[in-house]
C-alpha positions, 0 to 999 in steps of 0.5 A: 146441445148435449144431453144432460142427466140430473140426479133425480127420480127419473135417473137415480138407481142403486143397483145394476140391471140389464133390463132397467130401460135407458134414460137416453140413447145416444150415437157413438161420439156423443158427450153426455153431462151427468150430475150425481149424488154422493154414494150415500144419497145424501140430501146435503152436507153432514151435520152430525147424527143421521144423514138426510137422504133424498126422496129417491133413496130406498134402504138396501140400495147401493151407490147412488148412480145416475143413468143408464145411457145406451149407445147405439150399436153397442154389442157384447164383445165390443169395447166402450170408450169413455172419455173423461172430459171434465169432473167438477165436484160440489162444495162438500164431501164426507169421509168415514172410518170405522163405521162398521166392524170389519177384520181390516178395522180390527186389525188396525185397532180402529174401535171408534167411528170417525167422520171428516166433513169437508168443504171443497173449494173447487177453484183452489182445488183443496178441501178442508175439514172441520179440524182445519186439515186440508188436502189437494182435490183430485176429483174422479168417479168411483163408479163407471160401469155397465150391468152384468149379462145375467138377469136381475138386480146386481150389487153396485159394490164389487168392481167387475170386468166391465167396470162399476165400483173401480175406485181407481184414482187415476180416472181423472179428467183427461183420461179415457176408460176402455170397458168390455161391453157385456150387454146390448146398448152398454147401459152405462151408469156412473156415480160415487164421486170422490174429490180426493182418494189415496190408492187403496181407499183404506178407510173404505171411503174417499172424500164422498161427494156429489158431482155438479158436472161430469162430461163423458164422450162415449165411443165404440171400438171393435177391439182395443189392440188388434184382434185381442179381446179386452177382458178387464178395464184398461185406461189411458190417463195422465199418469200413463197406461193403466190396466186394472186387475180384480180378485178375491185377493191382492195376488189374484188382482195383481196378476190380472192387472200384469196380464193386461199390462203385458198386452199393452206393452206387446201391442205398443212395442212389438215384443213377446210376452217374456220380453214385455214382462222384462220391460214391465219389471223396470218400467211398470208400477203396481198399485193397490187400487182399493181394499174396500169393495169385496173384490180386491183391486190392483192396477198397473201403471206404465208412465208416459215415456217410461219405455221409448223405441 
């Protein structure tokens, strides 16, 4: 039987902390099943007014995370391989816009908050809101990450080079995410389920939903490519190779994403970096991952078969 981590008092936390004891320790190659709350610790669907929270919620906490899971043999400098085998959302979710005053909302003229309450049909792969509008679902986890090496509690909001609140919509079932390991044991925590999200996550939220089942197979690597150390999240997804850049602005994030993509092209095709950049200019897409999380995200996508030979 595979380990199953329910979202309860034993597993839930709203921060990253290297000193938080793991709830389970597994060997590399083990599949772990997670159940997660929505990011806001909700006890049920939104019905208007103040939302009811689960008893484990405490004011000031970040995203509701399930974990952490330790992987035997994981050491800083190694690569954690997270194979995303299955992602099954619950039957409801919520999207918010204009919930707080920000420069982004002011620039867009958003003066009134809006709440979309969604009913999710898992079998049909659709979500329908209270206004009768429907969208296709494409579920993924917004947060897959490990704690920083520095002691103390760390916010779940900003994405980091070792994962966290990445909000990359390409991390669907069938993807494998590669993360640099910052601490012994890796100490992986996950949460922030999204039933659907556009690139950018422009209101600050997706269809925020619990996940009834998330199956992740955890492995270890010394390196992703040759002797090159991994310095930012990289994934192999149904959309192709994805490299993620993070920065204080979109320019910095885009440069980091492209820097990592050049490493991928060099490794895959045996070219120099200048040739890799030329190839990227005709075969790689740069996309805004999210603008919602204090640190901006951009991901570069190399579609399958885009470069042959």
